[in-house]
C-alpha positions as CSV (number, residue, x, y, z in Angstrom):
1,M,111.3,-3.1,-39.0
2,T,113.0,-6.0,-37.3
3,S,113.3,-9.3,-39.1
4,A,113.8,-12.8,-38.0
5,T,114.0,-16.3,-39.5
6,S,110.9,-18.5,-39.3
7,S,110.9,-22.2,-38.5
8,T,110.7,-22.9,-42.2
9,G,114.0,-21.1,-42.9
10,L,112.2,-18.2,-44.7
11,P,112.5,-14.6,-43.6
12,A,109.7,-13.4,-41.3
13,T,108.7,-9.9,-40.4
14,T,107.2,-8.4,-37.4
15,E,103.4,-8.8,-37.6
16,P,101.4,-5.6,-38.0
17,P,98.7,-4.8,-35.5
18,E,95.3,-6.4,-35.9
19,A,92.9,-4.3,-37.8
20,D,89.6,-3.2,-36.2
21,F,87.2,-3.7,-39.0
22,R,84.4,-1.9,-37.0
23,E,86.3,1.4,-37.0
24,D,86.3,3.8,-39.9
25,P,89.3,2.6,-41.9
26,P,91.0,6.1,-42.4
27,H,91.5,6.2,-38.6
28,W,93.5,3.0,-38.4
29,L,95.1,2.7,-41.9
30,D,97.9,5.0,-40.7
31,Q,99.2,2.0,-38.7
32,F,99.8,0.0,-41.8
33,T,102.7,0.9,-44.0
34,P,102.9,-0.7,-47.5
35,R,105.6,-3.1,-46.1
36,E,103.3,-4.2,-43.3
37,V,100.4,-4.7,-45.7
38,V,102.6,-7.0,-47.8
39,A,103.6,-8.9,-44.6
40,E,99.9,-9.3,-43.9
41,L,99.2,-10.6,-47.4
42,D,102.2,-13.0,-47.1
43,K,100.3,-14.8,-44.3
44,Y,97.8,-16.1,-46.9
45,I,99.5,-15.8,-50.4
46,V,102.9,-17.1,-51.4
47,G,105.1,-15.1,-53.8
48,Q,103.8,-12.5,-56.2
49,S,105.7,-9.7,-54.4
50,E,105.2,-7.2,-57.2
51,A,101.5,-7.5,-57.2
52,K,101.4,-7.2,-53.4
53,K,103.5,-4.1,-53.5
54,A,101.2,-2.5,-56.1
55,V,98.0,-3.1,-54.1
56,A,99.7,-2.1,-50.8
57,I,100.7,1.3,-52.3
58,A,97.1,1.7,-53.6
59,L,95.8,1.1,-50.1
60,R,98.2,3.4,-48.4
61,N,97.4,6.1,-51.0
62,R,93.8,6.1,-49.8
63,W,94.9,7.1,-46.3
64,R,97.3,9.6,-47.7
65,R,94.5,11.2,-49.7
66,Q,92.5,11.6,-46.5
67,Q,95.3,13.8,-45.1
68,V,95.3,16.2,-48.1
69,D,93.5,19.6,-47.9
70,D,89.9,19.5,-49.2
71,E,90.7,21.7,-52.2
72,L,93.1,19.1,-53.6
73,R,91.5,15.9,-52.1
74,D,88.9,15.5,-54.8
75,E,91.5,15.9,-57.5
76,I,93.5,12.9,-56.4
77,L,92.2,9.8,-58.1
78,P,93.1,6.2,-57.4
79,N,95.6,4.4,-59.6
80,N,93.6,1.5,-61.0
81,L,95.7,-1.6,-61.9
82,I,95.6,-4.6,-64.1
83,M,96.9,-8.0,-62.9
84,I,98.2,-10.2,-65.7
85,G,98.7,-13.9,-65.1
86,P,97.3,-17.3,-65.6
87,T,94.5,-18.8,-63.4
88,G,95.3,-20.0,-59.9
89,V,98.3,-17.7,-59.2
90,G,96.6,-15.5,-56.6
91,K,95.0,-12.6,-58.5
92,T,91.6,-12.8,-56.8
93,E,92.9,-13.7,-53.4
94,I,95.2,-10.7,-53.3
95,A,92.3,-8.3,-54.0
96,R,90.0,-10.1,-51.6
97,R,92.5,-10.2,-48.7
98,L,93.3,-6.5,-49.3
99,A,89.7,-5.6,-49.1
100,R,89.3,-7.6,-45.9
101,L,92.3,-6.0,-44.4
102,A,91.0,-2.5,-45.2
103,G,87.4,-3.2,-44.2
104,S,86.4,-2.1,-47.6
105,P,83.3,-3.1,-49.6
106,F,84.5,-5.6,-52.2
107,I,82.8,-7.4,-55.1
108,K,84.2,-9.6,-57.8
109,V,82.6,-9.4,-61.2
110,E,83.4,-11.0,-64.6
111,A,83.7,-8.5,-67.5
112,S,82.6,-11.2,-69.9
113,K,79.1,-11.4,-68.2
114,F,78.2,-7.8,-69.1
115,T,76.4,-6.7,-72.2
116,E,76.3,-3.4,-74.0
117,V,73.7,-1.0,-72.9
118,G,70.4,-1.6,-74.9
119,Y,70.8,-5.4,-75.0
120,V,69.2,-7.9,-72.7
121,G,71.5,-8.8,-69.8
122,R,73.4,-7.1,-67.0
123,D,74.9,-3.7,-67.8
124,V,78.1,-2.5,-66.3
125,E,76.4,-0.2,-63.8
126,S,75.1,-3.2,-62.0
127,M,78.5,-3.8,-60.4
128,V,78.3,-0.5,-58.7
129,R,74.8,-1.3,-57.4
130,D,76.1,-4.6,-56.1
131,L,79.0,-2.9,-54.4
132,V,76.5,-0.5,-52.6
133,D,74.4,-3.5,-51.5
134,T,77.6,-5.1,-50.1
135,A,78.5,-1.8,-48.3
136,V,75.0,-1.5,-46.8
137,A,75.2,-5.1,-45.5
138,M,78.6,-4.5,-44.0
139,V,77.6,-1.4,-42.1
140,R,74.3,-2.9,-41.0
141,T,76.1,-5.9,-39.6
142,A,78.5,-3.7,-37.7
143,R,75.6,-1.6,-36.3
144,E,73.7,-4.8,-35.3
145,D,76.8,-6.1,-33.5
146,E,76.9,-2.8,-31.5
147,V,73.3,-3.2,-30.3
148,E,73.1,-7.0,-30.2
149,E,73.4,-7.2,-26.4
150,E,70.4,-4.8,-25.9
151,A,68.4,-6.6,-28.6
152,E,69.0,-9.9,-26.9
153,R,67.8,-8.5,-23.6
154,R,64.6,-7.2,-25.1
155,T,64.1,-10.5,-27.0
156,E,64.4,-12.4,-23.7
157,E,61.8,-10.2,-22.1
158,R,59.4,-10.6,-25.0
159,L,59.9,-14.4,-24.9
160,L,59.0,-14.4,-21.2
161,D,55.9,-12.4,-22.0
162,L,54.9,-15.1,-24.5
163,L,55.7,-18.0,-22.1
164,L,53.9,-16.3,-19.1
165,P,51.2,-14.0,-20.6
166,E,49.2,-11.6,-18.4
167,P,46.1,-13.2,-16.9
168,P,42.8,-12.1,-18.6
169,R,40.9,-9.4,-16.8
170,A,37.7,-10.4,-15.1
171,A,34.6,-9.6,-17.2
172,P,32.4,-6.8,-15.7
173,K,29.4,-7.9,-13.7
174,P,26.1,-7.7,-15.6
175,S,23.9,-4.7,-14.8
176,A,20.5,-4.9,-13.1
177,P,17.5,-5.8,-15.2
178,D,15.7,-2.9,-16.8
179,S,12.0,-2.2,-16.7
180,D,11.3,-4.9,-19.3
181,G,13.0,-7.5,-17.2
182,E,16.0,-7.9,-19.6
183,S,19.6,-7.4,-18.5
184,A,21.5,-4.7,-20.3
185,A,24.6,-5.9,-22.2
186,P,27.8,-5.5,-20.3
187,T,29.8,-2.4,-21.2
188,Q,33.2,-3.1,-22.8
189,V,35.9,-0.9,-21.4
190,D,39.1,-0.3,-23.3
191,P,41.9,-1.2,-20.8
192,G,43.9,1.8,-21.9
193,A,41.0,4.2,-21.8
194,R,41.0,7.3,-19.5
195,L,38.1,7.3,-17.0
196,F,37.0,10.6,-15.4
197,V,36.3,10.4,-11.6
198,A,34.6,13.2,-9.6
199,G,36.5,14.1,-6.4
200,P,36.9,16.9,-4.0
201,R,39.3,18.6,-6.3
202,G,37.2,18.3,-9.5
203,V,37.2,15.7,-12.2
204,T,40.4,13.8,-12.7
205,G,41.5,11.2,-15.3
206,Q,42.5,7.7,-14.4
207,N,43.8,4.8,-16.6
208,E,41.6,1.8,-16.4
209,A,44.6,-0.6,-16.6
210,T,46.1,1.0,-13.5
211,R,42.8,1.8,-11.7
212,A,42.7,-1.4,-9.7
213,E,45.8,-2.2,-7.7
214,P,47.1,-5.7,-8.4
215,D,47.2,-8.2,-5.5
216,P,50.8,-8.0,-4.1
217,A,50.8,-11.7,-3.4
218,V,49.8,-12.6,-7.0
219,A,52.4,-10.1,-8.4
220,E,55.2,-11.6,-6.3
221,R,54.2,-15.1,-7.3
222,R,54.3,-14.1,-11.0
223,K,57.7,-12.5,-10.5
224,R,59.1,-15.7,-9.0
225,T,57.6,-17.8,-11.8
226,R,59.0,-15.4,-14.4
227,E,62.5,-15.7,-12.9
228,K,62.3,-19.5,-13.0
229,L,61.3,-19.4,-16.6
230,R,64.2,-17.0,-17.3
231,K,66.6,-19.6,-15.9
232,L,65.1,-22.4,-17.9
233,L,65.1,-20.2,-21.0
234,R,68.8,-19.3,-20.6
235,D,69.7,-23.0,-20.0
236,G,68.0,-24.0,-23.2
237,H,65.3,-26.2,-21.7
238,L,62.4,-24.4,-23.4
239,E,63.7,-24.3,-27.0
240,D,61.1,-26.8,-28.3
241,R,58.1,-25.3,-26.5
242,S,55.4,-23.8,-28.7
243,V,54.3,-20.2,-28.4
244,E,51.8,-17.9,-30.2
245,L,53.5,-15.1,-32.0
246,N,52.3,-12.2,-34.2
247,V,54.5,-11.9,-37.2
248,Q,54.5,-8.9,-39.5
249,Q,54.2,-9.7,-43.2
250,G,54.5,-7.4,-46.2
251,A,51.6,-7.2,-48.6
252,P,51.9,-9.5,-51.6
253,V,53.0,-7.6,-54.7
254,S,53.7,-10.5,-57.1
255,G,52.2,-9.8,-60.5
256,M,51.7,-6.1,-59.7
257,M,54.7,-5.0,-61.6
258,L,56.5,-6.8,-64.4
259,P,60.1,-6.1,-65.4
260,M,60.6,-4.0,-68.5
261,G,62.6,-5.1,-71.5
262,G,66.3,-4.4,-71.1
263,M,65.9,-3.8,-67.3
264,D,67.6,-7.0,-66.2
265,G,70.7,-5.2,-65.1
266,M,68.9,-2.4,-63.2
267,D,68.4,-4.6,-60.1
268,L,66.4,-1.9,-58.4
269,N,64.2,-4.4,-56.6
270,F,60.9,-2.9,-57.3
271,T,59.1,-5.6,-55.3
272,E,61.0,-4.5,-52.1
273,M,60.3,-0.8,-52.8
274,L,56.6,-1.6,-53.1
275,Q,56.5,-3.6,-50.0
276,D,58.1,-0.7,-48.1
277,L,55.2,1.5,-49.3
278,L,52.3,-0.8,-48.6
279,P,51.1,-1.3,-45.0
280,K,52.3,-4.3,-43.0
281,R,50.0,-7.1,-42.1
282,S,50.2,-9.1,-38.9
283,K,49.6,-12.8,-38.8
284,Q,49.5,-15.1,-35.8
285,R,51.7,-18.2,-36.0
286,T,52.5,-21.0,-33.7
287,V,56.3,-21.4,-33.5
288,T,58.9,-22.9,-31.2
289,V,60.8,-20.8,-28.8
290,S,64.0,-21.1,-30.8
291,E,62.3,-19.8,-33.9
292,A,60.5,-17.1,-32.0
293,R,63.8,-16.0,-30.6
294,R,65.2,-15.6,-34.1
295,I,62.1,-13.6,-35.3
296,L,62.0,-11.4,-32.2
297,L,65.7,-10.7,-32.3
298,Q,65.6,-9.5,-35.9
299,E,62.6,-7.3,-35.0
300,E,64.5,-5.7,-32.1
301,L,67.6,-5.2,-34.2
302,D,65.5,-3.5,-36.9
303,R,64.1,-1.2,-34.2
304,L,67.5,-0.4,-32.7
305,V,69.4,0.2,-36.0
306,D,68.8,3.5,-37.8
307,M,68.7,2.5,-41.4
308,D,69.1,6.1,-42.6
309,E,72.4,6.3,-40.8
310,V,73.4,2.9,-42.1
311,V,72.7,3.9,-45.7
312,N,74.5,7.2,-45.4
313,E,77.6,5.6,-44.0
314,A,77.4,2.8,-46.6
315,L,77.2,5.2,-49.5
316,D,80.3,7.1,-48.1
317,R,82.2,3.9,-47.6
318,A,81.3,2.6,-51.1
319,E,82.4,5.9,-52.7
320,E,85.6,6.4,-50.7
321,L,86.8,2.8,-50.0
322,G,85.0,0.5,-52.4
323,I,87.0,-2.0,-54.4
324,I,85.7,-3.6,-57.6
325,F,87.6,-6.6,-58.9
326,L,87.0,-6.9,-62.6
327,D,88.0,-10.4,-63.7
328,E,88.4,-11.7,-67.2
329,L,89.0,-8.3,-68.7
330,D,91.0,-10.0,-71.5
331,K,87.7,-11.6,-72.7
332,V,86.3,-8.2,-73.7
333,A,89.5,-7.2,-75.4
334,G,89.5,-7.7,-79.2
335,G,90.3,-6.2,-82.5
336,R,88.8,-2.8,-83.0
337,G,86.9,-1.8,-86.1
338,G,85.7,-5.3,-86.8
339,A,82.3,-6.9,-86.9
340,G,80.4,-9.6,-85.0
341,P,81.4,-10.3,-81.3
342,D,84.2,-7.8,-81.4
343,V,81.7,-5.0,-81.7
344,S,79.9,-6.1,-78.6
345,R,83.2,-6.4,-76.7
346,E,84.2,-2.9,-77.7
347,G,80.7,-1.7,-76.6
348,V,81.3,-3.2,-73.1
349,Q,84.6,-1.5,-72.9
350,R,83.1,1.9,-73.8
351,D,80.4,1.3,-71.2
352,L,83.1,0.6,-68.6
353,L,85.0,3.8,-69.5
354,P,82.8,6.4,-67.7
355,I,82.4,4.2,-64.6
356,V,86.1,3.7,-64.2
357,E,86.7,7.4,-65.0
358,G,84.1,8.6,-62.6
359,C,80.4,9.2,-62.9
360,N,77.1,9.1,-61.0
361,V,75.3,5.7,-60.9
362,Q,71.7,5.4,-59.7
363,T,71.0,2.8,-57.0
364,K,68.0,2.1,-54.9
365,Y,69.7,4.1,-52.1
366,G,70.4,7.1,-54.2
367,F,73.2,8.3,-56.6
368,V,76.7,7.1,-56.0
369,R,79.9,8.6,-57.5
370,T,82.6,6.2,-58.7
371,D,85.4,8.7,-58.9
372,H,87.4,7.3,-55.9
373,M,86.5,3.6,-56.1
374,L,89.5,1.4,-56.8
375,F,89.2,-0.9,-59.8
376,I,91.5,-3.9,-60.0
377,A,91.2,-5.7,-63.3
378,A,92.6,-9.1,-64.0
379,G,93.0,-11.5,-66.9
380,A,95.3,-14.2,-68.3
381,F,95.8,-12.3,-71.6
382,H,97.0,-15.4,-73.4
383,V,95.5,-14.4,-76.7
384,A,94.5,-10.8,-76.3
385,K,97.0,-8.3,-74.8
386,P,96.4,-5.2,-72.7
387,T,97.2,-3.1,-75.7
388,D,94.1,-4.6,-77.4
389,L,91.9,-2.7,-75.1
390,I,90.6,0.6,-76.4
391,P,93.2,3.4,-75.7
392,E,90.8,5.3,-73.4
393,L,90.3,2.3,-71.1
394,Q,94.0,1.5,-71.1
395,G,94.7,5.0,-69.8
396,R,92.3,4.4,-66.9
397,F,94.4,1.5,-65.7
398,P,97.9,3.1,-65.5
399,I,99.5,0.3,-63.4
400,R,100.1,-3.2,-64.7
401,V,101.7,-6.0,-62.8
402,E,102.5,-9.5,-64.0
403,L,102.0,-12.5,-61.8
404,N,104.3,-15.5,-62.3
405,S,103.3,-19.1,-62.8
406,L,103.8,-21.3,-59.8
407,N,106.3,-24.1,-59.7
408,A,107.0,-27.1,-57.4
409,P,109.0,-25.1,-54.7
410,E,106.2,-22.5,-54.5
411,F,103.6,-25.3,-54.2
412,E,105.5,-26.6,-51.2
413,R,105.4,-23.2,-49.6
414,I,101.6,-23.0,-50.3
415,L,101.1,-26.3,-48.6
416,R,103.1,-25.3,-45.5
417,E,103.1,-21.5,-44.8
418,P,99.7,-19.8,-45.2
419,R,97.4,-19.6,-42.2
420,N,94.7,-21.3,-44.3
421,A,97.1,-23.8,-45.9
422,L,95.5,-26.9,-47.4
423,V,97.5,-29.3,-45.2
424,R,96.1,-27.5,-42.1
425,Q,92.6,-27.6,-43.5
426,Y,92.7,-31.4,-44.1
427,Q,94.3,-32.0,-40.7
428,A,91.4,-30.1,-39.1
429,L,88.8,-32.2,-41.1
430,V,90.4,-35.5,-40.0
431,E,90.6,-34.4,-36.4
432,A,86.8,-33.8,-36.4
433,D,86.4,-37.6,-36.7
434,G,88.8,-38.3,-33.8
435,A,91.9,-39.2,-35.9
436,S,94.9,-37.3,-37.1
437,V,97.1,-37.1,-40.2
438,D,100.7,-35.9,-40.4
439,F,102.5,-34.9,-43.5
440,T,106.3,-35.4,-43.7
441,D,108.5,-33.1,-45.7
442,C,109.0,-35.8,-48.3
443,G,105.3,-36.3,-48.6
444,I,104.6,-32.5,-49.1
445,G,107.4,-32.3,-51.6
446,E,106.0,-35.2,-53.6
447,I,102.5,-33.7,-53.6
448,A,104.0,-30.4,-54.9
449,R,106.0,-32.2,-57.6
450,I,103.0,-34.1,-58.9
451,A,100.8,-30.9,-59.0
452,A,103.5,-29.0,-60.9
453,D,104.0,-31.9,-63.3
454,L,100.3,-32.2,-64.1
455,N,100.1,-28.4,-64.7
456,N,102.9,-28.7,-67.2
457,R,101.4,-31.7,-69.0
458,M,97.8,-30.5,-69.0
459,E,95.9,-27.2,-68.5
460,N,97.8,-25.0,-66.0
461,I,95.3,-24.2,-63.3
462,G,97.9,-23.0,-60.8
463,A,97.5,-23.7,-57.1
464,R,94.0,-25.1,-57.6
465,R,95.7,-28.3,-58.7
466,L,96.9,-28.9,-55.1
467,R,93.3,-29.3,-53.9
468,T,92.6,-31.9,-56.6
469,V,95.7,-33.9,-55.8
470,L,95.1,-33.8,-52.0
471,T,91.4,-34.8,-52.4
472,T,92.3,-37.8,-54.5
473,L,95.2,-38.8,-52.2
474,L,93.0,-38.8,-49.1
475,E,89.8,-40.0,-50.6
476,E,89.8,-43.5,-49.1
477,L,90.9,-42.1,-45.7
478,L,88.0,-39.6,-45.6
479,F,85.5,-42.3,-46.6
480,D,86.6,-45.0,-44.1
481,L,87.5,-42.7,-41.2
482,P,84.2,-42.5,-39.4
483,D,83.8,-46.3,-39.2
484,E,87.4,-47.5,-38.8
485,G,89.8,-44.8,-38.2
486,R,89.0,-43.2,-34.8
487,G,92.1,-42.7,-32.7
488,E,94.4,-43.6,-35.6
489,T,97.2,-41.5,-36.9
490,L,98.0,-41.5,-40.6
491,V,101.5,-40.4,-41.8
492,V,101.6,-39.2,-45.4
493,T,105.1,-39.9,-46.7
494,G,106.6,-39.7,-50.1
495,D,106.2,-43.4,-50.6
496,F,102.5,-43.2,-49.6
497,V,101.9,-40.4,-52.1
498,R,103.6,-42.3,-54.9
499,E,101.7,-45.5,-54.1
500,K,98.4,-43.8,-54.2
501,L,98.9,-41.5,-57.2
502,D,101.6,-42.9,-59.5
503,K,99.3,-45.1,-61.4
504,I,96.9,-42.2,-62.1
505,V,99.6,-39.7,-62.9
506,S,101.4,-42.1,-65.4
507,D,98.1,-42.6,-67.3
508,D,97.3,-39.5,-69.3
509,D,93.7,-40.4,-69.7
510,L,93.2,-41.1,-66.0
511,S,95.0,-38.0,-64.9
512,R,93.1,-35.9,-67.3
513,Y,89.7,-37.0,-65.9
514,I,90.7,-37.5,-62.2
515,L,93.4,-35.0,-61.5
């Protein structure tokens, strides 16, 4: 791979190709070598090269497994890993960016929120159910994007039908009076009914709705009117007009089924399951055109998207590509063989064991196997150590990488280099009010120095300290900007930063509560 030097003086690499998240990942992951995955992560995360390498290899191994013969493919299990490091150093962001790059279903859960099976609370299987829900949402969104153009076309036609309804049919003429002098009641004919007419070739059927030929002049006039309404609709001139719309509603099921004790973590959504079984009811509502468009578009998307195919693909994607980020694993690590909370912690670990090892988990979409899901655990491990986990669980996380604490030079890079750098975010916010803000090298260096100093003196919250410092620094500007700062350009220099923050930084009490 060719290398170059960026404008910041740091080595830069050739950018990997853009990923097509709509395509099945195994078909395009072969374009991404581990080195290119690391380069992609470098666009958003500064440093932590060892952790990036570990997750890049894990991602590449998924593609490698797809190339193996079927006989051996099921035997190749993912190498789960534990990221060890303080808060704010990039553990969660690495996993989240990796999942986005791979187009994989991804969820983040906290191990400390789980309870042992049999106790009230969320059990560990709920994270697999959440992952499947995420996968279904991802696949459904992709399928809706594919048919969105057709759904919008159908929605437009239905809106025009609401704005220009068919004229009512003329009522049939009353029949002649009978022998008693009373007129017979008019006969109601179903517009869709078949009428039988006797002719020279026998009795033939004819649809009442098409029996009478419409007046060509009237039909042409309606067509012209419809096209005029179409143009007004597309130009947005009819958004506030009211229309009558029949909306389908599910039958109410509240109170029909109460949750059972200990079922909080099941999350099988019994209400939704019952609503699918009960018949739908239709209710007429008066809504604006804009709201009607939203309702009708969703109805058309529901008709065009085959949910059976969506669920099948989502289950496959969750099983083969799913990533579960298990945060705060150190909170459930404790001394074994004790009493009190340590017993509950060990119980959670033992509940995690079969899921990480591979088992069947029941979801509302069916059973899901966890054998090939990638589990990335993380924790500070200040008090507990990875060796405090039960040995069986330690063996299910064979790879351990340590993330380093961040210092002032790395804070400077975080402020400058990532695509979503905080400096760029605040510049975009200020530009929304018609002003601009520029940061000099000295100003960025001073912000980084203050953030690193505060982390050393108080609780180390990593890169999250930068947001606190920047928010405090620009507080007055963001408050006064809409009224006084339009067209102005503020230059943030080192002197400006010291003038705004030195008093707060030097006072331990103020900095503890403000920064």
